[in-house]
MIDOSE-1310 file (N, C-alpha, C; in nm, 2 decimals, decimal comma, always signed):
residues 298
miek	+8,71/+8,79/+13,64/+8,76/+8,81/+13,68/+8,76/+8,92/+13,81; +8,79/+8,93/+13,93/+8,78/+8,96/+14,03/+8,85/+9,15/+13,95; +8,78/+9,26/+13,95/+8,84/+9,39/+13,89/+8,86/+9,45/+14,02; +8,95/+9,58/+14,03/+8,95/+9,64/+14,16/+8,84/+9,74/+14,20
glqn	+8,81/+9,78/+14,29/+8,71/+9,84/+14,36/+8,74/+10,01/+14,33; +8,67/+10,09/+14,30/+8,72/+10,24/+14,27/+8,72/+10,26/+14,39; +8,85/+10,33/+14,43/+8,88/+10,41/+14,55/+8,92/+10,56/+14,52; +8,84/+10,63/+14,62/+8,88/+10,77/+14,61/+8,92/+10,82/+14,78
assf	+8,96/+10,92/+14,82/+8,98/+10,95/+14,90/+8,94/+10,97/+15,03; +8,75/+10,93/+15,02/+8,72/+10,93/+15,10/+8,65/+10,79/+15,13; +8,66/+10,69/+15,05/+8,59/+10,54/+14,99/+8,68/+10,43/+14,98; +8,65/+10,34/+15,14/+8,79/+10,25/+15,08/+8,71/+10,08/+15,15
hlag	+8,66/+10,02/+15,08/+8,56/+9,88/+15,14/+8,67/+9,79/+15,17; +8,72/+9,73/+15,28/+8,75/+9,63/+15,34/+8,67/+9,53/+15,34; +8,66/+9,43/+15,29/+8,60/+9,31/+15,32/+8,65/+9,18/+15,39; +8,61/+9,16/+15,55/+8,69/+9,07/+15,58/+8,65/+8,90/+15,56
ivpi	+8,72/+8,86/+15,54/+8,67/+8,67/+15,49/+8,74/+8,61/+15,63; +8,60/+8,53/+15,65/+8,66/+8,42/+15,75/+8,66/+8,30/+15,68; +8,72/+8,25/+15,66/+8,74/+8,08/+15,59/+8,68/+7,95/+15,67; +8,57/+7,92/+15,70/+8,57/+7,79/+15,76/+8,52/+7,65/+15,69
agqp	+8,48/+7,61/+15,56/+8,46/+7,54/+15,50/+8,58/+7,49/+15,40; +8,62/+7,37/+15,47/+8,77/+7,32/+15,40/+8,74/+7,14/+15,48; +8,89/+7,11/+15,44/+8,89/+6,96/+15,52/+8,88/+6,98/+15,65; +8,82/+6,83/+15,71/+8,79/+6,87/+15,81/+8,94/+6,82/+15,93
ldyn	+8,92/+6,87/+16,03/+9,05/+6,85/+16,12/+9,04/+6,75/+16,19; +9,11/+6,71/+16,31/+9,13/+6,58/+16,37/+9,03/+6,59/+16,49; +9,00/+6,66/+16,52/+8,91/+6,67/+16,62/+8,77/+6,55/+16,63; +8,74/+6,56/+16,52/+8,61/+6,40/+16,54/+8,48/+6,48/+16,66
fpwh	+8,47/+6,60/+16,67/+8,38/+6,62/+16,75/+8,25/+6,65/+16,69; +8,08/+6,64/+16,75/+7,98/+6,63/+16,68/+7,97/+6,79/+16,63; +8,03/+6,89/+16,69/+8,05/+7,03/+16,61/+8,10/+7,04/+16,54; +8,11/+7,16/+16,43/+8,23/+7,17/+16,39/+8,37/+7,25/+16,41
dslq	+8,47/+7,22/+16,38/+8,63/+7,22/+16,42/+8,64/+7,41/+16,45; +8,51/+7,46/+16,43/+8,56/+7,63/+16,41/+8,54/+7,66/+16,56; +8,41/+7,57/+16,60/+8,34/+7,63/+16,69/+8,40/+7,53/+16,85; +8,53/+7,51/+16,84/+8,62/+7,52/+16,97/+8,62/+7,63/+17,06
piap	+8,58/+7,59/+17,17/+8,59/+7,73/+17,34/+8,70/+7,78/+17,33; +8,75/+7,90/+17,33/+8,85/+7,93/+17,36/+8,86/+8,02/+17,44; +8,78/+8,06/+17,53/+8,73/+8,10/+17,65/+8,60/+8,09/+17,71; +8,54/+8,13/+17,85/+8,39/+8,11/+17,86/+8,29/+8,18/+17,77
dyla	+8,21/+8,09/+17,70/+8,15/+8,17/+17,63/+8,18/+8,24/+17,53; +8,31/+8,15/+17,44/+8,39/+8,21/+17,38/+8,40/+8,14/+17,22; +8,41/+8,15/+17,16/+8,41/+8,04/+17,07/+8,52/+8,09/+16,95; +8,57/+8,00/+16,89/+8,69/+8,03/+16,82/+8,66/+8,13/+16,66
vera	+8,55/+8,06/+16,62/+8,50/+8,15/+16,48/+8,47/+8,28/+16,52; +8,42/+8,32/+16,67/+8,35/+8,47/+16,68/+8,51/+8,54/+16,72; +8,63/+8,50/+16,77/+8,74/+8,57/+16,75/+8,74/+8,60/+16,62; +8,78/+8,50/+16,53/+8,83/+8,56/+16,40/+8,69/+8,69/+16,34
vlec	+8,55/+8,63/+16,39/+8,47/+8,79/+16,33/+8,52/+8,87/+16,39; +8,55/+8,89/+16,48/+8,55/+9,01/+16,60/+8,73/+9,09/+16,52; +8,81/+9,00/+16,48/+8,94/+9,04/+16,46/+8,90/+9,13/+16,30; +8,82/+9,05/+16,22/+8,74/+9,16/+16,12/+8,72/+9,31/+16,13
adag	+8,62/+9,33/+16,25/+8,58/+9,42/+16,30/+8,65/+9,48/+16,38; +8,76/+9,44/+16,39/+8,89/+9,51/+16,49/+8,98/+9,61/+16,35; +8,96/+9,51/+16,26/+9,06/+9,59/+16,15/+9,01/+9,61/+16,04; +8,89/+9,67/+16,09/+8,77/+9,80/+16,01/+8,74/+9,74/+15,91
ceti	+8,65/+9,61/+15,87/+8,63/+9,55/+15,78/+8,52/+9,62/+15,78; +8,44/+9,68/+15,64/+8,27/+9,71/+15,62/+8,18/+9,61/+15,61; +8,28/+9,48/+15,53/+8,15/+9,32/+15,52/+8,26/+9,29/+15,59; +8,16/+9,16/+15,67/+8,24/+9,04/+15,67/+8,17/+8,91/+15,60
wvic	+8,25/+8,78/+15,56/+8,21/+8,73/+15,45/+8,24/+8,54/+15,56; +8,12/+8,50/+15,58/+8,20/+8,38/+15,67/+8,14/+8,26/+15,54; +8,22/+8,18/+15,50/+8,25/+8,08/+15,39/+8,24/+7,96/+15,48; +8,09/+7,93/+15,48/+8,07/+7,75/+15,56/+7,93/+7,72/+15,48
nddm	+7,94/+7,57/+15,46/+7,88/+7,50/+15,37/+7,70/+7,50/+15,49; +7,66/+7,50/+15,42/+7,51/+7,48/+15,43/+7,49/+7,39/+15,56; +7,57/+7,26/+15,53/+7,56/+7,18/+15,71/+7,58/+7,23/+15,84; +7,69/+7,29/+15,87/+7,74/+7,37/+15,95/+7,68/+7,54/+15,97
qpli	+7,63/+7,59/+15,89/+7,60/+7,71/+15,92/+7,49/+7,77/+16,01; +7,33/+7,67/+16,01/+7,26/+7,74/+16,13/+7,29/+7,77/+16,20; +7,41/+7,68/+16,29/+7,44/+7,69/+16,43/+7,56/+7,77/+16,44; +7,64/+7,78/+16,35/+7,71/+7,90/+16,34/+7,65/+8,05/+16,32
kyrl	+7,55/+8,06/+16,24/+7,50/+8,15/+16,24/+7,37/+8,26/+16,35; +7,35/+8,12/+16,42/+7,27/+8,16/+16,58/+7,41/+8,19/+16,68; +7,51/+8,17/+16,69/+7,60/+8,21/+16,76/+7,64/+8,36/+16,68; +7,67/+8,38/+16,58/+7,64/+8,54/+16,51/+7,59/+8,62/+16,48
gdyv	+7,51/+8,57/+16,42/+7,37/+8,71/+16,41/+7,40/+8,71/+16,27; +7,34/+8,85/+16,25/+7,33/+8,88/+16,09/+7,45/+9,02/+16,07; +7,46/+9,05/+16,23/+7,56/+9,15/+16,23/+7,66/+9,18/+16,34; +7,75/+9,24/+16,32/+7,85/+9,26/+16,46/+7,85/+9,40/+16,47
hdpi	+7,89/+9,45/+16,59/+7,93/+9,57/+16,59/+8,02/+9,64/+16,55; +8,11/+9,76/+16,55/+8,23/+9,82/+16,52/+8,30/+9,81/+16,64; +8,38/+9,74/+16,71/+8,44/+9,80/+16,84/+8,49/+9,96/+16,88; +8,52/+9,98/+16,82/+8,53/+10,15/+16,86/+8,44/+10,23/+16,81
kyyn	+8,36/+10,24/+16,70/+8,28/+10,33/+16,70/+8,13/+10,30/+16,78; +8,15/+10,18/+16,88/+8,01/+10,19/+16,92/+8,03/+10,23/+17,09; +8,13/+10,27/+17,13/+8,13/+10,32/+17,24/+8,21/+10,48/+17,21; +8,15/+10,61/+17,23/+8,16/+10,71/+17,17/+8,10/+10,84/+17,28
afah	+8,14/+10,82/+17,43/+8,13/+10,92/+17,49/+8,09/+11,08/+17,47; +8,17/+11,09/+17,34/+8,15/+11,21/+17,35/+8,07/+11,29/+17,21; +7,95/+11,18/+17,18/+7,91/+11,19/+17,08/+7,77/+11,26/+17,13; +7,72/+11,33/+17,00/+7,55/+11,40/+17,08/+7,49/+11,31/+17,11
lpkd	+7,45/+11,20/+17,02/+7,36/+11,10/+17,02/+7,47/+10,95/+16,99; +7,52/+10,88/+17,11/+7,61/+10,79/+17,03/+7,55/+10,67/+16,99; +7,46/+10,66/+16,99/+7,37/+10,51/+16,90/+7,41/+10,56/+16,74; +7,36/+10,68/+16,69/+7,35/+10,74/+16,58/+7,47/+10,72/+16,55
kqkp	+7,61/+10,72/+16,60/+7,74/+10,69/+16,57/+7,76/+10,53/+16,54; +7,69/+10,44/+16,65/+7,74/+10,33/+16,60/+7,73/+10,26/+16,47; +7,77/+10,18/+16,42/+7,83/+10,12/+16,27/+7,83/+9,93/+16,31; +7,68/+9,91/+16,26/+7,68/+9,77/+16,24/+7,75/+9,70/+16,12
ipif	+7,85/+9,61/+16,15/+7,90/+9,55/+16,00/+7,83/+9,38/+16,00; +7,79/+9,43/+15,85/+7,69/+9,30/+15,82/+7,74/+9,14/+15,79; +7,72/+9,02/+15,81/+7,79/+8,95/+15,81/+7,71/+8,85/+15,74; +7,78/+8,81/+15,62/+7,75/+8,72/+15,52/+7,77/+8,56/+15,53
yvpv	+7,71/+8,49/+15,50/+7,73/+8,36/+15,48/+7,72/+8,26/+15,36; +7,83/+8,23/+15,31/+7,87/+8,18/+15,18/+7,91/+8,04/+15,20; +7,80/+7,98/+15,10/+7,87/+7,79/+15,12/+7,97/+7,81/+14,97; +8,02/+7,72/+14,98/+8,12/+7,62/+14,85/+8,06/+7,61/+14,79
hpkd	+8,07/+7,63/+14,61/+7,98/+7,63/+14,51/+7,99/+7,42/+14,51; +7,88/+7,36/+14,54/+7,88/+7,20/+14,52/+8,02/+7,14/+14,44; +8,03/+7,17/+14,30/+8,12/+7,14/+14,19/+8,25/+7,16/+14,27; +8,26/+7,20/+14,32/+8,41/+7,23/+14,43/+8,41/+7,14/+14,52
rdkr	+8,36/+7,08/+14,62/+8,32/+7,04/+14,74/+8,39/+6,90/+14,70; +8,51/+6,87/+14,79/+8,58/+6,70/+14,79/+8,67/+6,71/+14,64; +8,66/+6,84/+14,59/+8,74/+6,84/+14,53/+8,87/+6,96/+14,50; +8,84/+7,09/+14,53/+8,98/+7,15/+14,60/+8,93/+7,28/+14,71
dcla	+8,82/+7,18/+14,79/+8,74/+7,25/+14,88/+8,87/+7,28/+15,04; +8,94/+7,31/+14,99/+9,07/+7,36/+15,09/+9,05/+7,45/+15,16; +9,11/+7,49/+15,30/+9,08/+7,61/+15,41/+9,13/+7,77/+15,30; +9,23/+7,74/+15,19/+9,27/+7,84/+15,12/+9,15/+7,86/+14,98
wsvl	+9,14/+7,77/+14,95/+9,02/+7,80/+14,84/+8,89/+7,86/+14,93; +8,83/+7,82/+15,02/+8,72/+7,90/+15,09/+8,76/+8,06/+15,11; +8,88/+8,09/+15,16/+8,96/+8,23/+15,12/+8,93/+8,30/+14,97; +8,96/+8,26/+14,89/+8,96/+8,25/+14,75/+8,79/+8,26/+14,72
ygam	+8,73/+8,16/+14,73/+8,59/+8,20/+14,72/+8,49/+8,28/+14,80; +8,58/+8,31/+14,89/+8,49/+8,44/+14,97/+8,49/+8,56/+14,85; +8,64/+8,60/+14,85/+8,72/+8,72/+14,75/+8,57/+8,71/+14,63; +8,59/+8,59/+14,57/+8,52/+8,58/+14,50/+8,34/+8,64/+14,50
sayw	+8,32/+8,57/+14,58/+8,16/+8,55/+14,62/+8,14/+8,75/+14,70; +8,21/+8,83/+14,74/+8,28/+8,96/+14,79/+8,25/+9,03/+14,66; +8,30/+9,04/+14,58/+8,33/+9,09/+14,45/+8,19/+9,07/+14,35; +8,13/+8,97/+14,39/+8,00/+8,92/+14,23/+7,91/+9,01/+14,33
vskq	+7,87/+8,98/+14,47/+7,76/+9,03/+14,52/+7,79/+9,12/+14,52; +7,85/+9,24/+14,58/+7,90/+9,37/+14,58/+7,90/+9,46/+14,41; +7,91/+9,38/+14,31/+7,91/+9,41/+14,19/+7,77/+9,44/+14,15; +7,71/+9,37/+14,19/+7,55/+9,34/+14,15/+7,46/+9,47/+14,19
iskw	+7,54/+9,50/+14,31/+7,46/+9,65/+14,43/+7,47/+9,75/+14,33; +7,64/+9,74/+14,34/+7,68/+9,92/+14,29/+7,82/+9,88/+14,24; +7,89/+9,97/+14,13/+8,03/+9,93/+14,13/+8,08/+10,00/+14,23; +8,06/+10,11/+14,29/+8,11/+10,16/+14,45/+8,13/+10,05/+14,53
tipd	+8,04/+9,98/+14,52/+8,05/+9,88/+14,68/+8,14/+9,75/+14,64; +8,21/+9,76/+14,52/+8,31/+9,66/+14,50/+8,43/+9,66/+14,60; +8,49/+9,56/+14,64/+8,59/+9,59/+14,79/+8,69/+9,58/+14,71; +8,82/+9,68/+14,77/+8,93/+9,74/+14,72/+9,03/+9,64/+14,78
kyyv	+8,99/+9,58/+14,91/+9,09/+9,49/+14,94/+9,05/+9,38/+15,03; +9,10/+9,29/+15,09/+8,99/+9,16/+15,16/+9,11/+9,15/+15,26; +9,06/+9,09/+15,40/+9,16/+9,07/+15,51/+9,08/+8,94/+15,55; +9,20/+8,87/+15,59/+9,14/+8,70/+15,62/+9,18/+8,67/+15,75
afpy	+9,08/+8,67/+15,84/+9,05/+8,59/+16,03/+9,05/+8,46/+15,99; +9,15/+8,37/+16,04/+9,14/+8,25/+16,07/+9,07/+8,22/+16,20; +8,99/+8,09/+16,20/+8,92/+8,03/+16,36/+9,02/+7,95/+16,41; +9,11/+7,92/+16,35/+9,21/+7,80/+16,40/+9,36/+7,90/+16,47
giyp	+9,38/+8,00/+16,45/+9,45/+8,09/+16,48/+9,42/+8,16/+16,58; +9,46/+8,15/+16,74/+9,45/+8,20/+16,82/+9,57/+8,33/+16,88; +9,50/+8,48/+16,84/+9,60/+8,56/+16,93/+9,48/+8,66/+16,98; +9,53/+8,76/+17,03/+9,43/+8,89/+17,09/+9,38/+8,98/+16,93
pefv	+9,27/+8,97/+16,91/+9,20/+9,03/+16,82/+9,19/+9,18/+16,82; +9,19/+9,24/+16,96/+9,24/+9,37/+16,95/+9,36/+9,48/+16,91; +9,42/+9,36/+16,87/+9,58/+9,43/+16,87/+9,60/+9,50/+16,72; +9,50/+9,50/+16,67/+9,47/+9,53/+16,50/+9,43/+9,65/+16,50
ksfr	+9,35/+9,69/+16,65/+9,31/+9,80/+16,64/+9,34/+9,93/+16,56; +9,50/+9,95/+16,68/+9,57/+10,10/+16,63/+9,63/+10,04/+16,47; +9,60/+9,92/+16,41/+9,64/+9,94/+16,25/+9,55/+9,91/+16,13; +9,47/+10,02/+16,19/+9,35/+9,99/+16,09/+9,37/+10,09/+15,94
kkis	+9,44/+10,22/+15,99/+9,45/+10,25/+15,82/+9,57/+10,22/+15,79; +9,66/+10,15/+15,82/+9,75/+10,08/+15,80/+9,69/+9,96/+15,70; +9,58/+9,88/+15,72/+9,50/+9,77/+15,69/+9,43/+9,81/+15,56; +9,36/+9,89/+15,55/+9,26/+9,99/+15,45/+9,36/+10,08/+15,37
skkn	+9,48/+10,03/+15,31/+9,52/+10,06/+15,24/+9,56/+9,98/+15,10; +9,64/+10,06/+15,02/+9,66/+9,94/+14,92/+9,78/+9,86/+14,94; +9,86/+9,84/+15,04/+9,94/+9,79/+15,07/+9,89/+9,63/+15,12; +9,99/+9,52/+15,12/+9,92/+9,42/+15,17/+9,94/+9,37/+15,31
icis	+9,87/+9,40/+15,41/+9,96/+9,36/+15,54/+9,89/+9,25/+15,60; +10,02/+9,20/+15,68/+9,99/+9,02/+15,74/+10,03/+9,08/+15,91; +9,98/+8,97/+16,01/+10,04/+8,94/+16,11/+10,14/+8,87/+16,11; +10,25/+8,84/+16,24/+10,35/+8,77/+16,21/+10,39/+8,75/+16,33
yegl	+10,44/+8,63/+16,38/+10,45/+8,62/+16,51/+10,61/+8,49/+16,49; +10,71/+8,60/+16,61/+10,80/+8,54/+16,57/+10,86/+8,49/+16,42; +10,82/+8,62/+16,31/+10,88/+8,61/+16,19/+10,81/+8,50/+16,13; +10,68/+8,42/+16,16/+10,64/+8,32/+16,07/+10,52/+8,42/+16,07
tvkd	+10,47/+8,39/+15,95/+10,31/+8,44/+15,85/+10,22/+8,36/+15,79; +10,12/+8,40/+15,71/+10,03/+8,27/+15,66/+10,14/+8,20/+15,52; +10,25/+8,29/+15,50/+10,36/+8,19/+15,40/+10,44/+8,13/+15,46; +10,38/+8,08/+15,60/+10,47/+7,99/+15,65/+10,37/+7,85/+15,72
geyl	+10,25/+7,90/+15,65/+10,16/+7,78/+15,67/+10,03/+7,85/+15,78; +10,07/+7,94/+15,90/+10,02/+7,96/+15,99/+9,93/+8,06/+16,01; +9,78/+8,05/+16,07/+9,67/+8,10/+16,07/+9,70/+8,23/+16,12; +9,76/+8,30/+16,01/+9,75/+8,43/+16,07/+9,69/+8,55/+16,02
gfsf	+9,64/+8,64/+16,04/+9,56/+8,74/+15,93/+9,65/+8,79/+15,82; +9,63/+8,83/+15,73/+9,65/+8,91/+15,63/+9,57/+8,96/+15,54; +9,62/+9,10/+15,46/+9,52/+9,15/+15,37/+9,61/+9,09/+15,17; +9,49/+9,10/+15,10/+9,56/+9,08/+14,95/+9,45/+9,15/+14,84
dsdd	+9,48/+9,17/+14,77/+9,38/+9,26/+14,67/+9,32/+9,15/+14,50; +9,26/+9,22/+14,46/+9,23/+9,14/+14,34/+9,34/+9,13/+14,22; +9,46/+9,17/+14,24/+9,58/+9,10/+14,12/+9,63/+8,96/+14,23; +9,63/+8,98/+14,38/+9,66/+8,85/+14,42/+9,55/+8,76/+14,42
fivc	+9,43/+8,81/+14,40/+9,34/+8,67/+14,40/+9,40/+8,59/+14,26; +9,39/+8,71/+14,15/+9,40/+8,60/+14,04/+9,53/+8,51/+14,01; +9,61/+8,54/+14,07/+9,80/+8,46/+14,11/+9,73/+8,34/+14,15; +9,68/+8,39/+14,23/+9,69/+8,28/+14,38/+9,56/+8,15/+14,33
rrkl	+9,49/+8,20/+14,29/+9,36/+8,10/+14,20/+9,41/+8,04/+14,10; +9,54/+8,09/+14,00/+9,58/+8,02/+13,91/+9,66/+7,92/+13,92; +9,72/+7,92/+14,06/+9,84/+7,88/+14,12/+9,77/+7,74/+14,16; +9,62/+7,74/+14,23/+9,56/+7,64/+14,29/+9,49/+7,58/+14,12
reeg	+9,47/+7,61/+14,06/+9,42/+7,52/+13,93/+9,52/+7,52/+13,85; +9,64/+7,52/+13,85/+9,73/+7,43/+13,78/+9,82/+7,35/+13,84; +9,84/+7,34/+13,97/+9,87/+7,25/+14,04/+9,81/+7,15/+14,15; +9,67/+7,19/+14,10/+9,60/+7,11/+14,17/+9,53/+6,99/+14,03
tgik	+9,53/+6,87/+14,09/+9,51/+6,76/+13,99/+9,35/+6,78/+13,94; +9,30/+6,68/+13,82/+9,19/+6,73/+13,83/+9,11/+6,89/+13,77; +9,17/+6,97/+13,78/+9,14/+7,14/+13,76/+9,16/+7,18/+13,59; +9,12/+7,15/+13,53/+9,07/+7,23/+13,42/+9,14/+7,37/+13,37
vpga	+9,25/+7,37/+13,33/+9,30/+7,48/+13,28/+9,26/+7,55/+13,17; +9,20/+7,65/+13,13/+9,20/+7,73/+13,05/+9,32/+7,71/+12,93; +9,31/+7,66/+12,80/+9,34/+7,66/+12,76/+9,45/+7,52/+12,69; +9,43/+7,46/+12,84/+9,52/+7,33/+12,83/+9,44/+7,23/+12,72
eytk	+9,51/+7,08/+12,69/+9,41/+7,01/+12,61/+9,43/+6,88/+12,70; +9,45/+6,90/+12,80/+9,38/+6,78/+12,88/+9,42/+6,82/+13,06; +9,41/+6,79/+13,11/+9,40/+6,79/+13,27/+9,47/+6,65/+13,33; +9,57/+6,71/+13,43/+9,63/+6,61/+13,52/+9,53/+6,48/+13,56
adtl	+9,41/+6,49/+13,57/+9,32/+6,40/+13,63/+9,30/+6,23/+13,46; +9,36/+6,30/+13,36/+9,31/+6,20/+13,29/+9,42/+6,07/+13,29; +9,53/+6,13/+13,35/+9,60/+5,99/+13,36/+9,64/+5,98/+13,50; +9,59/+6,01/+13,59/+9,57/+5,95/+13,71/+9,53/+5,85/+13,79
piee	+9,52/+5,75/+13,87/+9,44/+5,68/+13,93/+9,31/+5,79/+14,02; +9,17/+5,71/+14,04/+9,07/+5,80/+14,11/+9,12/+5,85/+14,26; +9,21/+5,73/+14,35/+9,23/+5,81/+14,45/+9,34/+5,88/+14,45; +9,38/+5,95/+14,34/+9,50/+6,05/+14,37/+9,44/+6,15/+14,28
rwsa	+9,35/+6,16/+14,22/+9,28/+6,31/+14,19/+9,25/+6,42/+14,30; +9,20/+6,54/+14,25/+9,15/+6,64/+14,34/+9,21/+6,65/+14,45; +9,38/+6,66/+14,43/+9,49/+6,72/+14,52/+9,48/+6,84/+14,58; +9,41/+6,94/+14,52/+9,37/+7,08/+14,54/+9,27/+7,10/+14,67
ryfs	+9,22/+6,99/+14,72/+9,21/+6,99/+14,83/+9,28/+6,97/+14,94; +9,39/+6,94/+14,98/+9,42/+6,92/+15,05/+9,54/+7,03/+15,04; +9,57/+7,13/+14,96/+9,66/+7,23/+14,96/+9,67/+7,28/+15,07; +9,77/+7,33/+15,14/+9,79/+7,44/+15,24/+9,81/+7,57/+15,23
ldkv	+9,80/+7,67/+15,33/+9,81/+7,79/+15,30/+9,92/+7,84/+15,24; +10,04/+7,78/+15,30/+10,18/+7,87/+15,24/+10,19/+7,82/+15,07; +10,10/+7,67/+15,05/+10,12/+7,67/+14,92/+10,06/+7,75/+14,81; +9,92/+7,78/+14,87/+9,85/+7,86/+14,78/+9,88/+7,98/+14,82
fepv	+9,91/+8,07/+14,87/+9,96/+8,18/+14,93/+10,06/+8,19/+14,89; +10,15/+8,17/+14,87/+10,32/+8,19/+14,83/+10,32/+8,31/+14,73; +10,25/+8,31/+14,65/+10,27/+8,44/+14,56/+10,24/+8,58/+14,59; +10,15/+8,57/+14,67/+10,13/+8,68/+14,76/+10,21/+8,81/+14,84
ilnd	+10,22/+8,91/+14,75/+10,38/+9,00/+14,79/+10,29/+9,11/+14,92; +10,36/+9,06/+15,03/+10,35/+9,09/+15,18/+10,42/+9,25/+15,22; +10,37/+9,33/+15,21/+10,40/+9,49/+15,14/+10,49/+9,51/+15,36; +10,38/+9,46/+15,49/+10,38/+9,49/+15,59/+10,37/+9,42/+15,67
misi	+10,45/+9,39/+15,79/+10,40/+9,31/+15,90/+10,37/+9,34/+16,04; +10,28/+9,30/+16,10/+10,21/+9,35/+16,21/+10,24/+9,25/+16,32; +10,36/+9,27/+16,41/+10,43/+9,18/+16,52/+10,27/+9,14/+16,62; +10,27/+9,01/+16,67/+10,19/+9,03/+16,76/+10,23/+8,94/+16,91
pwyy	+10,21/+8,95/+17,02/+10,34/+8,93/+17,14/+10,27/+8,77/+17,13; +10,17/+8,71/+17,12/+10,18/+8,54/+17,15/+10,05/+8,51/+17,03; +10,06/+8,40/+17,01/+9,97/+8,32/+16,87/+10,02/+8,15/+16,94; +9,84/+8,09/+16,92/+9,84/+7,95/+16,92/+9,75/+7,91/+16,81
nidn	+9,88/+7,78/+16,75/+9,80/+7,72/+16,64/+9,71/+7,60/+16,72; +9,55/+7,63/+16,71/+9,49/+7,48/+16,71/+9,41/+7,40/+16,65; +9,46/+7,43/+16,51/+9,38/+7,35/+16,41/+9,42/+7,18/+16,48; +9,48/+7,13/+16,59/+9,48/+6,97/+16,64/+9,45/+6,97/+16,77
wegl	+9,44/+6,89/+16,81/+9,42/+6,86/+17,00/+9,52/+6,92/+17,08; +9,66/+6,89/+17,02/+9,79/+6,90/+17,12/+9,81/+7,08/+17,11; +9,77/+7,14/+17,01/+9,77/+7,24/+16,99/+9,66/+7,36/+17,05; +9,53/+7,29/+17,10/+9,46/+7,36/+17,17/+9,46/+7,31/+17,30
cnyl	+9,51/+7,21/+17,34/+9,57/+7,19/+17,46/+9,69/+7,26/+17,53; +9,72/+7,34/+17,45/+9,89/+7,41/+17,50/+9,81/+7,54/+17,52; +9,73/+7,58/+17,38/+9,69/+7,71/+17,47/+9,59/+7,72/+17,57; +9,49/+7,65/+17,57/+9,42/+7,62/+17,70/+9,51/+7,61/+17,85
sseq	+9,61/+7,57/+17,86/+9,68/+7,54/+17,93/+9,79/+7,64/+17,98; +9,79/+7,76/+17,87/+9,88/+7,85/+17,91/+9,82/+8,02/+17,98; +9,94/+8,06/+18,01/+9,91/+8,18/+18,08/+9,80/+8,26/+18,00; +9,82/+8,27/+17,87/+9,76/+8,40/+17,77/+9,62/+8,34/+17,81
rkdm	+9,60/+8,22/+17,81/+9,43/+8,19/+17,79/+9,36/+8,30/+17,86; +9,35/+8,34/+18,01/+9,34/+8,43/+18,11/+9,34/+8,56/+17,99; +9,41/+8,62/+17,93/+9,40/+8,73/+17,87/+9,24/+8,76/+17,77; +9,24/+8,58/+17,71/+9,13/+8,61/+17,58/+8,97/+8,63/+17,70
krps	+8,93/+8,69/+17,64/+8,79/+8,72/+17,69/+8,71/+8,76/+17,60; +8,54/+8,69/+17,62/+8,45/+8,73/+17,52/+8,42/+8,87/+17,52; +8,38/+8,95/+17,43/+8,37/+9,11/+17,46/+8,18/+9,07/+17,49; +8,18/+9,20/+17,47/+7,97/+9,30/+17,53/+7,95/+9,20/+17,41
kdil	+7,82/+9,17/+17,48/+7,74/+9,09/+17,36/+7,66/+9,18/+17,30; +7,70/+9,31/+17,38/+7,64/+9,44/+17,26/+7,67/+9,44/+17,12; +7,85/+9,41/+17,12/+7,91/+9,39/+16,98/+7,91/+9,28/+16,98; +7,92/+9,19/+17,01/+7,95/+9,06/+16,97/+7,86/+8,92/+17,02
gyhq	+7,71/+8,94/+16,96/+7,60/+8,83/+17,01/+7,52/+8,83/+16,92; +7,42/+8,79/+16,93/+7,31/+8,74/+16,83/+7,26/+8,86/+16,80; +7,26/+8,91/+16,68/+7,20/+9,02/+16,64/+7,12/+9,01/+16,50; +6,98/+9,01/+16,53/+6,91/+9,03/+16,40/+6,89/+9,14/+16,34
snki	+6,89/+9,19/+16,19/+6,86/+9,27/+16,12/+6,70/+9,29/+16,07; +6,65/+9,42/+16,14/+6,52/+9,43/+16,06/+6,43/+9,37/+15,96; +6,34/+9,37/+15,94/+6,32/+9,31/+15,83/+6,22/+9,45/+15,74; +6,24/+9,46/+15,63/+6,14/+9,55/+15,56/+6,08/+9,65/+15,57
gvdd	+6,06/+9,75/+15,60/+5,91/+9,81/+15,62/+5,92/+9,82/+15,81; +5,96/+9,74/+15,88/+5,99/+9,71/+16,01/+6,10/+9,76/+16,13; +6,08/+9,87/+16,18/+6,17/+9,92/+16,30/+6,13/+9,86/+16,42; +6,23/+9,76/+16,42/+6,23/+9,71/+16,58/+6,33/+9,64/+16,62
es	+6,37/+9,64/+16,72/+6,53/+9,59/+16,76/+6,52/+9,50/+16,83; +6,61/+9,39/+16,79/+6,62/+9,25/+16,85/+6,75/+9,22/+16,84
């Protein structure tokens, strides 16, 4: 069970979740769906990682399986810089004020693949992995809140910068466009805590066929033909995250859903695409962490 992180006045661990592993879309390209270009030298998954950085996440967890991880890591590297703290003209030593945000790559457990590995399960599995890894380090590093950014929803990531304090709070915050949120099945960022995780995981287990629910005498898969089992792998975002209580909404000026070819064409033919530009590679580029005992920049 995910426990709540220990909070105090000066400590708050916001863990960013970028779900990638899930059922494939209809692109059928030789590269993964999250690597769709949204601007020159700018990919959809990079926009999602930058959104987590703009939101003030202390760690970022990219949920991707081993077959897609090498190319994604080749683009993202080991960390991304905090955009707000990178340029500080008033600091005595600006470089000392920079804050690298580590990126962790987590594959979905083999027992879940082709059974309940929908995009919503990637979110839940990412939160669970962030909790257990952090707990092994120290109880003080356990995440207090999780912020989710999707590769398949395109909107200006820098818009969340001014809402950092609100996102890193006890309230659940969500991005909304024309009244739509993740609870409507849209790929709009939102935050949740450990209580929401427990409720959503229970819902996925109980309503997904073929999932053994603790205390149940039998599973739904016992009475279903093989082709109808493991329905959880097709669960939508609105179905799984319907129980999440969203306390506050952040409205954005524009948004495009690119989980299909028509949606991507609509975005690429829009005027808003001209506003989507890759940030400096000093902030978002391939950065490799130093090896232990080696002080060398790369």
